[in-house]
C-alpha positions as a LaTeX table, in Angstrom:
\begin{tabular}{lrrr}
\hline
Residue & $x$ (\AA) & $y$ (\AA) & $z$ (\AA) \\
\hline
Met1 & 0.17 & $-0.03$ & 0.11 \\
Phe2 & 1.03 & 3.71 & $-0.21$ \\
Asp3 & 3.33 & 4.66 & 2.59 \\
Ser4 & 1.22 & 7.95 & 3.85 \\
Ser5 & 3.93 & 9.04 & 6.03 \\
Asn6 & 6.05 & 10.01 & 2.82 \\
Gln7 & 3.35 & 12.51 & 1.24 \\
Pro8 & 4.52 & 14.63 & $-0.77$ \\
Thr9 & 4.94 & 18.75 & $-0.74$ \\
Thr10 & 2.43 & 20.62 & $-2.58$ \\
Asp11 & 5.46 & 22.33 & $-5.10$ \\
Gln12 & 6.04 & 18.05 & $-5.62$ \\
Leu13 & 2.71 & 17.24 & $-6.79$ \\
Asn14 & 2.50 & 20.50 & $-9.15$ \\
Ser15 & 5.53 & 18.46 & $-10.55$ \\
Thr16 & 4.48 & 17.13 & $-14.27$ \\
Ser17 & 7.87 & 16.56 & $-15.07$ \\
Leu18 & 9.35 & 12.66 & $-14.01$ \\
Lys19 & 13.11 & 13.01 & $-12.89$ \\
Trp20 & 15.42 & 10.21 & $-13.19$ \\
Gly21 & 18.71 & 9.21 & $-11.93$ \\
Asn22 & 22.43 & 9.33 & $-14.39$ \\
Asp23 & 21.74 & 5.05 & $-13.92$ \\
Gly24 & 18.26 & 5.64 & $-16.15$ \\
Glu25 & 16.04 & 4.23 & $-13.43$ \\
Leu26 & 12.76 & 6.99 & $-12.83$ \\
Ser27 & 13.25 & 8.64 & $-9.24$ \\
Glu28 & 12.05 & 7.02 & $-6.00$ \\
Leu29 & 9.22 & 9.91 & $-5.44$ \\
Asp30 & 8.14 & 9.70 & $-9.12$ \\
Leu31 & 7.69 & 6.41 & $-9.25$ \\
Gln32 & 6.54 & 6.41 & $-5.87$ \\
Arg33 & 4.03 & 8.67 & $-7.04$ \\
Ile34 & 3.49 & 6.75 & $-9.95$ \\
Leu35 & 2.47 & 2.91 & $-8.68$ \\
Gly36 & 0.05 & 5.11 & $-6.01$ \\
Leu37 & $-1.58$ & 6.80 & $-8.74$ \\
Leu38 & $-2.33$ & 3.41 & $-10.50$ \\
Ser39 & $-2.73$ & 0.72 & $-7.54$ \\
Gln40 & $-5.88$ & 2.62 & $-7.22$ \\
Ala41 & $-6.70$ & 2.15 & $-10.38$ \\
Asp42 & $-5.71$ & $-1.76$ & $-11.11$ \\
Pro43 & $-5.59$ & $-3.95$ & $-8.80$ \\
Val44 & $-2.21$ & $-5.77$ & $-9.89$ \\
Ala45 & 0.11 & $-2.42$ & $-9.86$ \\
Glu46 & $-1.12$ & $-2.73$ & $-5.47$ \\
Ala47 & 0.57 & $-5.39$ & $-5.99$ \\
Leu48 & 3.55 & $-4.28$ & $-7.22$ \\
Met49 & 4.12 & $-1.51$ & $-3.76$ \\
Glu50 & 3.88 & $-4.18$ & $-2.05$ \\
Ser51 & 6.91 & $-5.90$ & $-3.26$ \\
Arg52 & 8.60 & $-3.08$ & $-4.02$ \\
Ser53 & 7.91 & $-2.41$ & 0.17 \\
Glu54 & 8.93 & $-6.31$ & 0.82 \\
Ala55 & 11.85 & $-5.99$ & $-1.09$ \\
Ala56 & 13.20 & $-2.48$ & 0.77 \\
\hline
\end{tabular}
């Protein structure tokens, strides 16, 4: 499930661009935001969020 303790700030919510690291991976914040939105509509995405939290 989406971790509410890491809620983005208002400025982050208004951001429309995705941030990518030097390694080519999506930033952790953007990945969490995307998976959080997807998990609201798709149970498979919710499972991805759960597996990511278990791996951390």
